[in-house]
Jmol script that loads the backbone (N, CA, C; Angstrom):
load data "model"
ATOM      1  N   MET A   1     -89.825  -9.527 -57.480  1.00  0.00           N
ATOM      2  CA  MET A   1     -88.761 -10.092 -56.740  1.00  0.00           C
ATOM      3  C   MET A   1     -88.030 -11.548 -57.160  1.00  0.00           C
ATOM      4  N   VAL A   2     -89.181 -12.460 -56.416  1.00  0.00           N
ATOM      5  CA  VAL A   2     -88.991 -14.107 -56.893  1.00  0.00           C
ATOM      6  C   VAL A   2     -88.938 -14.427 -58.075  1.00  0.00           C
ATOM      7  N   ASN A   3     -89.569 -13.700 -59.294  1.00  0.00           N
ATOM      8  CA  ASN A   3     -89.177 -13.979 -60.631  1.00  0.00           C
ATOM      9  C   ASN A   3     -87.749 -13.407 -61.063  1.00  0.00           C
ATOM     10  N   LYS A   4     -87.068 -12.177 -60.552  1.00  0.00           N
ATOM     11  CA  LYS A   4     -85.541 -12.008 -60.903  1.00  0.00           C
ATOM     12  C   LYS A   4     -84.624 -12.631 -60.396  1.00  0.00           C
ATOM     13  N   GLN A   5     -84.834 -13.331 -58.950  1.00  0.00           N
ATOM     14  CA  GLN A   5     -83.919 -14.242 -58.613  1.00  0.00           C
ATOM     15  C   GLN A   5     -84.250 -15.935 -59.342  1.00  0.00           C
ATOM     16  N   ILE A   6     -85.126 -16.362 -59.527  1.00  0.00           N
ATOM     17  CA  ILE A   6     -85.313 -17.346 -60.534  1.00  0.00           C
ATOM     18  C   ILE A   6     -84.339 -17.007 -62.012  1.00  0.00           C
ATOM     19  N   ALA A   7     -84.526 -16.137 -62.268  1.00  0.00           N
ATOM     20  CA  ALA A   7     -83.921 -16.000 -63.953  1.00  0.00           C
ATOM     21  C   ALA A   7     -82.273 -15.787 -63.704  1.00  0.00           C
ATOM     22  N   GLU A   8     -82.045 -15.333 -62.563  1.00  0.00           N
ATOM     23  CA  GLU A   8     -79.944 -15.326 -62.297  1.00  0.00           C
ATOM     24  C   GLU A   8     -80.165 -16.343 -61.873  1.00  0.00           C
ATOM     25  N   VAL A   9     -80.489 -17.338 -61.460  1.00  0.00           N
ATOM     26  CA  VAL A   9     -80.109 -18.736 -61.166  1.00  0.00           C
ATOM     27  C   VAL A   9     -80.225 -19.791 -62.426  1.00  0.00           C
ATOM     28  N   GLU A  10     -80.910 -19.315 -63.399  1.00  0.00           N
ATOM     29  CA  GLU A  10     -81.571 -19.943 -64.523  1.00  0.00           C
ATOM     30  C   GLU A  10     -79.892 -19.674 -65.596  1.00  0.00           C
ATOM     31  N   ASP A  11     -79.785 -18.068 -65.382  1.00  0.00           N
ATOM     32  CA  ASP A  11     -78.760 -17.379 -66.101  1.00  0.00           C
ATOM     33  C   ASP A  11     -77.625 -17.803 -65.629  1.00  0.00           C
ATOM     34  N   ARG A  12     -77.231 -18.727 -64.673  1.00  0.00           N
ATOM     35  CA  ARG A  12     -75.583 -19.061 -63.881  1.00  0.00           C
ATOM     36  C   ARG A  12     -74.826 -19.570 -65.045  1.00  0.00           C
ATOM     37  N   TRP A  13     -73.537 -19.829 -64.754  1.00  0.00           N
ATOM     38  CA  TRP A  13     -72.749 -20.637 -65.256  1.00  0.00           C
ATOM     39  C   TRP A  13     -72.700 -21.995 -64.650  1.00  0.00           C
ATOM     40  N   LEU A  14     -72.755 -22.988 -65.819  1.00  0.00           N
ATOM     41  CA  LEU A  14     -72.940 -24.503 -65.394  1.00  0.00           C
ATOM     42  C   LEU A  14     -71.507 -25.073 -65.226  1.00  0.00           C
ATOM     43  N   SER A  15     -71.550 -25.417 -64.365  1.00  0.00           N
ATOM     44  CA  SER A  15     -70.200 -26.993 -64.631  1.00  0.00           C
ATOM     45  C   SER A  15     -70.684 -28.081 -65.493  1.00  0.00           C
ATOM     46  N   VAL A  16     -69.698 -28.995 -65.815  1.00  0.00           N
ATOM     47  CA  VAL A  16     -69.387 -30.144 -66.787  1.00  0.00           C
ATOM     48  C   VAL A  16     -70.511 -31.103 -65.763  1.00  0.00           C
ATOM     49  N   ASP A  17     -70.048 -31.604 -64.735  1.00  0.00           N
ATOM     50  CA  ASP A  17     -71.145 -32.139 -63.767  1.00  0.00           C
ATOM     51  C   ASP A  17     -72.493 -31.937 -64.177  1.00  0.00           C
ATOM     52  N   GLU A  18     -72.990 -30.693 -64.141  1.00  0.00           N
ATOM     53  CA  GLU A  18     -74.196 -30.173 -64.107  1.00  0.00           C
ATOM     54  C   GLU A  18     -74.713 -30.209 -65.627  1.00  0.00           C
ATOM     55  N   ILE A  19     -73.969 -29.754 -66.661  1.00  0.00           N
ATOM     56  CA  ILE A  19     -74.491 -29.912 -67.831  1.00  0.00           C
ATOM     57  C   ILE A  19     -74.578 -31.604 -67.999  1.00  0.00           C
ATOM     58  N   GLY A  20     -73.680 -32.372 -67.783  1.00  0.00           N
ATOM     59  CA  GLY A  20     -73.672 -33.647 -68.057  1.00  0.00           C
ATOM     60  C   GLY A  20     -75.323 -34.273 -67.592  1.00  0.00           C
ATOM     61  N   LYS A  21     -75.370 -33.828 -66.001  1.00  0.00           N
ATOM     62  CA  LYS A  21     -76.608 -34.398 -65.562  1.00  0.00           C
ATOM     63  C   LYS A  21     -78.011 -33.466 -66.335  1.00  0.00           C
ATOM     64  N   TYR A  22     -77.640 -32.614 -66.886  1.00  0.00           N
ATOM     65  CA  TYR A  22     -78.844 -32.252 -67.205  1.00  0.00           C
ATOM     66  C   TYR A  22     -79.096 -32.194 -68.638  1.00  0.00           C
ATOM     67  N   LEU A  23     -77.783 -33.036 -69.177  1.00  0.00           N
ATOM     68  CA  LEU A  23     -78.243 -33.709 -70.851  1.00  0.00           C
ATOM     69  C   LEU A  23     -78.564 -34.882 -70.507  1.00  0.00           C
ATOM     70  N   GLY A  24     -77.909 -35.414 -69.600  1.00  0.00           N
ATOM     71  CA  GLY A  24     -78.443 -37.387 -69.260  1.00  0.00           C
ATOM     72  C   GLY A  24     -77.112 -38.165 -70.025  1.00  0.00           C
ATOM     73  N   VAL A  25     -76.111 -37.057 -70.055  1.00  0.00           N
ATOM     74  CA  VAL A  25     -74.730 -37.872 -70.489  1.00  0.00           C
ATOM     75  C   VAL A  25     -73.483 -38.098 -69.339  1.00  0.00           C
ATOM     76  N   SER A  26     -72.582 -38.607 -69.737  1.00  0.00           N
ATOM     77  CA  SER A  26     -71.168 -38.465 -68.847  1.00  0.00           C
ATOM     78  C   SER A  26     -70.708 -37.138 -68.677  1.00  0.00           C
ATOM     79  N   SER A  27     -69.858 -37.069 -68.110  1.00  0.00           N
ATOM     80  CA  SER A  27     -68.613 -36.197 -67.831  1.00  0.00           C
ATOM     81  C   SER A  27     -67.800 -36.200 -69.272  1.00  0.00           C
ATOM     82  N   ASP A  28     -67.522 -37.490 -69.504  1.00  0.00           N
ATOM     83  CA  ASP A  28     -66.584 -38.089 -70.783  1.00  0.00           C
ATOM     84  C   ASP A  28     -67.055 -37.347 -72.277  1.00  0.00           C
ATOM     85  N   THR A  29     -68.709 -37.616 -72.154  1.00  0.00           N
ATOM     86  CA  THR A  29     -69.293 -37.263 -73.170  1.00  0.00           C
ATOM     87  C   THR A  29     -69.293 -35.784 -73.591  1.00  0.00           C
ATOM     88  N   VAL A  30     -69.452 -35.282 -72.577  1.00  0.00           N
ATOM     89  CA  VAL A  30     -69.326 -33.542 -72.802  1.00  0.00           C
ATOM     90  C   VAL A  30     -68.249 -33.577 -72.927  1.00  0.00           C
ATOM     91  N   TYR A  31     -66.786 -34.076 -72.388  1.00  0.00           N
ATOM     92  CA  TYR A  31     -65.534 -32.909 -72.852  1.00  0.00           C
ATOM     93  C   TYR A  31     -65.501 -33.389 -74.419  1.00  0.00           C
ATOM     94  N   ARG A  32     -65.776 -35.081 -74.804  1.00  0.00           N
ATOM     95  CA  ARG A  32     -65.752 -35.520 -76.739  1.00  0.00           C
ATOM     96  C   ARG A  32     -66.711 -34.333 -77.158  1.00  0.00           C
ATOM     97  N   TRP A  33     -67.719 -34.313 -77.137  1.00  0.00           N
ATOM     98  CA  TRP A  33     -68.531 -33.032 -77.449  1.00  0.00           C
ATOM     99  C   TRP A  33     -67.604 -31.763 -77.512  1.00  0.00           C
ATOM    100  N   ILE A  34     -67.133 -30.966 -76.452  1.00  0.00           N
ATOM    101  CA  ILE A  34     -66.267 -30.015 -76.897  1.00  0.00           C
ATOM    102  C   ILE A  34     -65.227 -30.140 -77.517  1.00  0.00           C
ATOM    103  N   ASP A  35     -64.588 -31.685 -77.703  1.00  0.00           N
ATOM    104  CA  ASP A  35     -63.381 -31.374 -78.547  1.00  0.00           C
ATOM    105  C   ASP A  35     -64.315 -32.003 -80.339  1.00  0.00           C
ATOM    106  N   LYS A  36     -65.265 -32.562 -80.168  1.00  0.00           N
ATOM    107  CA  LYS A  36     -65.492 -32.967 -81.590  1.00  0.00           C
ATOM    108  C   LYS A  36     -65.862 -32.516 -82.297  1.00  0.00           C
ATOM    109  N   GLN A  37     -67.323 -31.952 -81.475  1.00  0.00           N
ATOM    110  CA  GLN A  37     -68.620 -31.651 -81.639  1.00  0.00           C
ATOM    111  C   GLN A  37     -69.036 -30.129 -81.629  1.00  0.00           C
ATOM    112  N   GLY A  38     -67.802 -29.432 -81.368  1.00  0.00           N
ATOM    113  CA  GLY A  38     -67.614 -27.916 -81.080  1.00  0.00           C
ATOM    114  C   GLY A  38     -69.145 -27.520 -79.958  1.00  0.00           C
ATOM    115  N   MET A  39     -69.390 -27.922 -79.208  1.00  0.00           N
ATOM    116  CA  MET A  39     -70.379 -27.938 -77.837  1.00  0.00           C
ATOM    117  C   MET A  39     -69.725 -26.460 -77.526  1.00  0.00           C
ATOM    118  N   PRO A  40     -70.826 -25.432 -77.084  1.00  0.00           N
ATOM    119  CA  PRO A  40     -70.548 -24.147 -76.972  1.00  0.00           C
ATOM    120  C   PRO A  40     -70.022 -23.940 -75.395  1.00  0.00           C
ATOM    121  N   ALA A  41     -69.091 -24.200 -75.002  1.00  0.00           N
ATOM    122  CA  ALA A  41     -68.313 -24.122 -73.884  1.00  0.00           C
ATOM    123  C   ALA A  41     -67.282 -22.724 -73.725  1.00  0.00           C
ATOM    124  N   HIS A  42     -66.675 -22.439 -72.194  1.00  0.00           N
ATOM    125  CA  HIS A  42     -66.159 -21.321 -72.085  1.00  0.00           C
ATOM    126  C   HIS A  42     -65.033 -21.948 -71.399  1.00  0.00           C
ATOM    127  N   ARG A  43     -63.729 -21.629 -71.387  1.00  0.00           N
ATOM    128  CA  ARG A  43     -63.182 -22.006 -70.381  1.00  0.00           C
ATOM    129  C   ARG A  43     -62.266 -20.643 -69.352  1.00  0.00           C
ATOM    130  N   LEU A  44     -62.329 -21.127 -68.264  1.00  0.00           N
ATOM    131  CA  LEU A  44     -62.074 -20.406 -66.952  1.00  0.00           C
ATOM    132  C   LEU A  44     -61.139 -20.870 -66.090  1.00  0.00           C
ATOM    133  N   GLY A  45     -60.154 -20.662 -66.397  1.00  0.00           N
ATOM    134  CA  GLY A  45     -59.091 -21.216 -65.813  1.00  0.00           C
ATOM    135  C   GLY A  45     -58.735 -22.735 -66.284  1.00  0.00           C
ATOM    136  N   ARG A  46     -58.792 -23.673 -65.755  1.00  0.00           N
ATOM    137  CA  ARG A  46     -58.685 -25.158 -65.834  1.00  0.00           C
ATOM    138  C   ARG A  46     -60.185 -25.722 -65.663  1.00  0.00           C
ATOM    139  N   ARG A  47     -61.166 -25.174 -65.585  1.00  0.00           N
ATOM    140  CA  ARG A  47     -62.297 -25.048 -65.825  1.00  0.00           C
ATOM    141  C   ARG A  47     -63.375 -25.027 -67.037  1.00  0.00           C
ATOM    142  N   TRP A  48     -64.014 -25.819 -67.402  1.00  0.00           N
ATOM    143  CA  TRP A  48     -65.406 -25.205 -68.342  1.00  0.00           C
ATOM    144  C   TRP A  48     -66.691 -25.011 -67.583  1.00  0.00           C
ATOM    145  N   LYS A  49     -66.589 -24.077 -68.312  1.00  0.00           N
ATOM    146  CA  LYS A  49     -68.332 -23.525 -67.843  1.00  0.00           C
ATOM    147  C   LYS A  49     -69.258 -23.339 -69.165  1.00  0.00           C
ATOM    148  N   PHE A  50     -70.655 -23.200 -68.876  1.00  0.00           N
ATOM    149  CA  PHE A  50     -71.641 -23.404 -70.029  1.00  0.00           C
ATOM    150  C   PHE A  50     -72.427 -22.379 -69.245  1.00  0.00           C
ATOM    151  N   LYS A  51     -73.401 -22.115 -70.646  1.00  0.00           N
ATOM    152  CA  LYS A  51     -74.490 -21.514 -70.373  1.00  0.00           C
ATOM    153  C   LYS A  51     -76.197 -22.079 -70.662  1.00  0.00           C
ATOM    154  N   LYS A  52     -76.861 -22.323 -70.382  1.00  0.00           N
ATOM    155  CA  LYS A  52     -77.635 -23.477 -70.674  1.00  0.00           C
ATOM    156  C   LYS A  52     -78.864 -22.815 -71.767  1.00  0.00           C
ATOM    157  N   ASP A  53     -78.626 -21.630 -72.045  1.00  0.00           N
ATOM    158  CA  ASP A  53     -79.515 -21.170 -73.326  1.00  0.00           C
ATOM    159  C   ASP A  53     -78.703 -21.550 -74.396  1.00  0.00           C
ATOM    160  N   GLU A  54     -77.157 -21.296 -74.452  1.00  0.00           N
ATOM    161  CA  GLU A  54     -76.370 -21.718 -75.785  1.00  0.00           C
ATOM    162  C   GLU A  54     -76.604 -23.365 -75.859  1.00  0.00           C
ATOM    163  N   LEU A  55     -76.797 -24.394 -74.564  1.00  0.00           N
ATOM    164  CA  LEU A  55     -76.461 -25.295 -74.912  1.00  0.00           C
ATOM    165  C   LEU A  55     -77.957 -26.154 -75.604  1.00  0.00           C
ATOM    166  N   ASP A  56     -79.113 -25.404 -75.162  1.00  0.00           N
ATOM    167  CA  ASP A  56     -79.888 -25.725 -75.598  1.00  0.00           C
ATOM    168  C   ASP A  56     -80.110 -25.294 -77.036  1.00  0.00           C
ATOM    169  N   ALA A  57     -79.571 -24.336 -77.851  1.00  0.00           N
ATOM    170  CA  ALA A  57     -79.837 -24.057 -79.113  1.00  0.00           C
ATOM    171  C   ALA A  57     -78.902 -25.045 -80.045  1.00  0.00           C
ATOM    172  N   TRP A  58     -77.909 -25.523 -79.251  1.00  0.00           N
ATOM    173  CA  TRP A  58     -76.936 -26.088 -79.936  1.00  0.00           C
ATOM    174  C   TRP A  58     -77.849 -27.658 -80.046  1.00  0.00           C
ATOM    175  N   VAL A  59     -78.339 -28.181 -79.009  1.00  0.00           N
ATOM    176  CA  VAL A  59     -78.884 -29.267 -79.153  1.00  0.00           C
ATOM    177  C   VAL A  59     -79.767 -29.269 -80.026  1.00  0.00           C
ATOM    178  N   LYS A  60     -80.883 -28.500 -80.353  1.00  0.00           N
ATOM    179  CA  LYS A  60     -81.447 -27.969 -81.014  1.00  0.00           C
ATOM    180  C   LYS A  60     -81.224 -28.023 -82.540  1.00  0.00           C
ATOM    181  N   ALA A  61     -80.317 -27.424 -82.507  1.00  0.00           N
ATOM    182  CA  ALA A  61     -79.498 -27.089 -83.991  1.00  0.00           C
ATOM    183  C   ALA A  61     -78.694 -28.939 -84.321  1.00  0.00           C
ATOM    184  N   GLY A  62     -78.764 -29.879 -83.694  1.00  0.00           N
ATOM    185  CA  GLY A  62     -78.462 -31.058 -84.122  1.00  0.00           C
ATOM    186  C   GLY A  62     -77.069 -31.052 -83.675  1.00  0.00           C
ATOM    187  N   GLY A  63     -76.247 -30.409 -82.910  1.00  0.00           N
ATOM    188  CA  GLY A  63     -75.058 -30.162 -82.226  1.00  0.00           C
ATOM    189  C   GLY A  63     -74.683 -31.848 -81.503  1.00  0.00           C
ATOM    190  N   ALA A  64     -75.105 -32.316 -81.380  1.00  0.00           N
ATOM    191  CA  ALA A  64     -75.088 -33.401 -79.924  1.00  0.00           C
ATOM    192  C   ALA A  64     -75.386 -34.497 -81.074  1.00  0.00           C
ATOM    193  N   ALA A  65     -75.952 -34.751 -82.263  1.00  0.00           N
ATOM    194  CA  ALA A  65     -76.077 -35.669 -82.931  1.00  0.00           C
ATOM    195  C   ALA A  65     -74.681 -36.306 -83.335  1.00  0.00           C
ATOM    196  N   GLU A  66     -74.475 -37.582 -82.872  1.00  0.00           N
ATOM    197  CA  GLU A  66     -73.790 -38.307 -83.588  1.00  0.00           C
ATOM    198  C   GLU A  66     -73.686 -38.200 -84.927  1.00  0.00           C
ATOM    199  N   PRO A  67     -72.334 -38.262 -85.726  1.00  0.00           N
ATOM    200  CA  PRO A  67     -72.005 -38.029 -86.827  1.00  0.00           C
ATOM    201  C   PRO A  67     -72.584 -39.537 -87.428  1.00  0.00           C
ATOM    202  N   ALA A  68     -72.691 -39.677 -88.650  1.00  0.00           N
ATOM    203  CA  ALA A  68     -73.333 -40.949 -89.464  1.00  0.00           C
ATOM    204  C   ALA A  68     -71.913 -41.238 -90.027  1.00  0.00           C
ATOM    205  N   PRO A  69     -71.968 -43.065 -89.310  1.00  0.00           N
ATOM    206  CA  PRO A  69     -70.676 -43.936 -89.874  1.00  0.00           C
ATOM    207  C   PRO A  69     -70.617 -43.733 -90.986  1.00  0.00           C
ATOM    208  N   PRO A  70     -69.324 -44.052 -91.695  1.00  0.00           N
ATOM    209  CA  PRO A  70     -69.025 -43.876 -92.921  1.00  0.00           C
ATOM    210  C   PRO A  70     -69.879 -44.857 -93.530  1.00  0.00           C
ATOM    211  N   LYS A  71     -69.691 -44.212 -94.939  1.00  0.00           N
ATOM    212  CA  LYS A  71     -70.784 -45.500 -96.001  1.00  0.00           C
ATOM    213  C   LYS A  71     -69.596 -46.622 -96.189  1.00  0.00           C
ATOM    214  N   LYS A  72     -70.000 -47.817 -96.090  1.00  0.00           N
ATOM    215  CA  LYS A  72     -69.007 -49.027 -96.624  1.00  0.00           C
ATOM    216  C   LYS A  72     -69.265 -48.904 -98.331  1.00  0.00           C
ATOM    217  N   LEU A  73     -68.089 -49.413 -98.859  1.00  0.00           N
ATOM    218  CA  LEU A  73     -68.029 -49.516-100.446  1.00  0.00           C
ATOM    219  C   LEU A  73     -68.486 -50.877-100.552  1.00  0.00           C
ATOM    220  N   PRO A  74     -68.769 -50.979-101.551  1.00  0.00           N
ATOM    221  CA  PRO A  74     -69.016 -52.534-102.527  1.00  0.00           C
ATOM    222  C   PRO A  74     -67.407 -52.861-102.574  1.00  0.00           C
ATOM    223  N   LYS A  75     -67.558 -54.233-102.228  1.00  0.00           N
ATOM    224  CA  LYS A  75     -66.175 -54.848-102.206  1.00  0.00           C
ATOM    225  C   LYS A  75     -65.799 -54.848-103.797  1.00  0.00           C
ATOM    226  N   ARG A  76     -64.504 -54.881-104.070  1.00  0.00           N
ATOM    227  CA  ARG A  76     -63.849 -55.066-105.479  1.00  0.00           C
ATOM    228  C   ARG A  76     -63.681 -56.511-105.844  1.00  0.00           C
ATOM    229  N   SER A  77     -63.654 -57.083-106.766  1.00  0.00           N
ATOM    230  CA  SER A  77     -63.542 -58.079-107.352  1.00  0.00           C
ATOM    231  C   SER A  77     -62.478 -58.430-107.621  1.00  0.00           C
ATOM    232  N   THR A  78     -61.954 -59.560-106.810  1.00  0.00           N
ATOM    233  CA  THR A  78     -60.345 -59.909-106.974  1.00  0.00           C
ATOM    234  C   THR A  78     -60.181 -60.800-108.002  1.00  0.00           C
ATOM    235  N   GLN A  79     -60.995 -61.655-108.770  1.00  0.00           N
ATOM    236  CA  GLN A  79     -61.375 -62.564-109.856  1.00  0.00           C
ATOM    237  C   GLN A  79     -60.554 -61.606-111.522  1.00  0.00           C
ATOM    238  N   LYS A  80     -59.365 -62.329-111.863  1.00  0.00           N
ATOM    239  CA  LYS A  80     -58.828 -61.757-112.981  1.00  0.00           C
ATOM    240  C   LYS A  80     -59.619 -61.999-114.239  1.00  0.00           C
ATOM    241  N   ILE A  81     -59.582 -60.713-115.378  1.00  0.00           N
ATOM    242  CA  ILE A  81     -60.619 -60.943-116.480  1.00  0.00           C
ATOM    243  C   ILE A  81     -59.841 -61.572-117.402  1.00  0.00           C
ATOM    244  N   THR A  82     -59.932 -62.247-117.891  1.00  0.00           N
ATOM    245  CA  THR A  82     -59.472 -62.815-119.088  1.00  0.00           C
ATOM    246  C   THR A  82     -59.927 -62.679-120.575  1.00  0.00           C
ATOM    247  N   GLN A  83     -59.299 -62.375-121.539  1.00  0.00           N
ATOM    248  CA  GLN A  83     -59.442 -62.398-122.382  1.00  0.00           C
ATOM    249  C   GLN A  83     -59.232 -63.471-123.607  1.00  0.00           C
ATOM    250  N   GLU A  84     -60.388 -63.651-124.199  1.00  0.00           N
ATOM    251  CA  GLU A  84     -60.223 -65.118-125.021  1.00  0.00           C
ATOM    252  C   GLU A  84     -59.919 -64.664-126.644  1.00  0.00           C
TER     253      GLU A  84
END
end "model"
wireframe off; spacefill off
backbone 0.3
color backbone group
């Protein structure tokens, strides 16, 4: 009976604040990840809800990793080439 109750608690829908605490990030980061990095989230009315197992899989797959910054290209020379 106790194991069933624990399973039900672990399988419940979590809020933005709860997910932020679970992952150790701010609510703003959670919203940014939903928008920019495809964080698995479900919209229920005006609220976002999450399943812990979906988020664990997303994080393990690298979903929370920040995209690499664009590589800087070498500067072009501005010197004029003269032919002799």
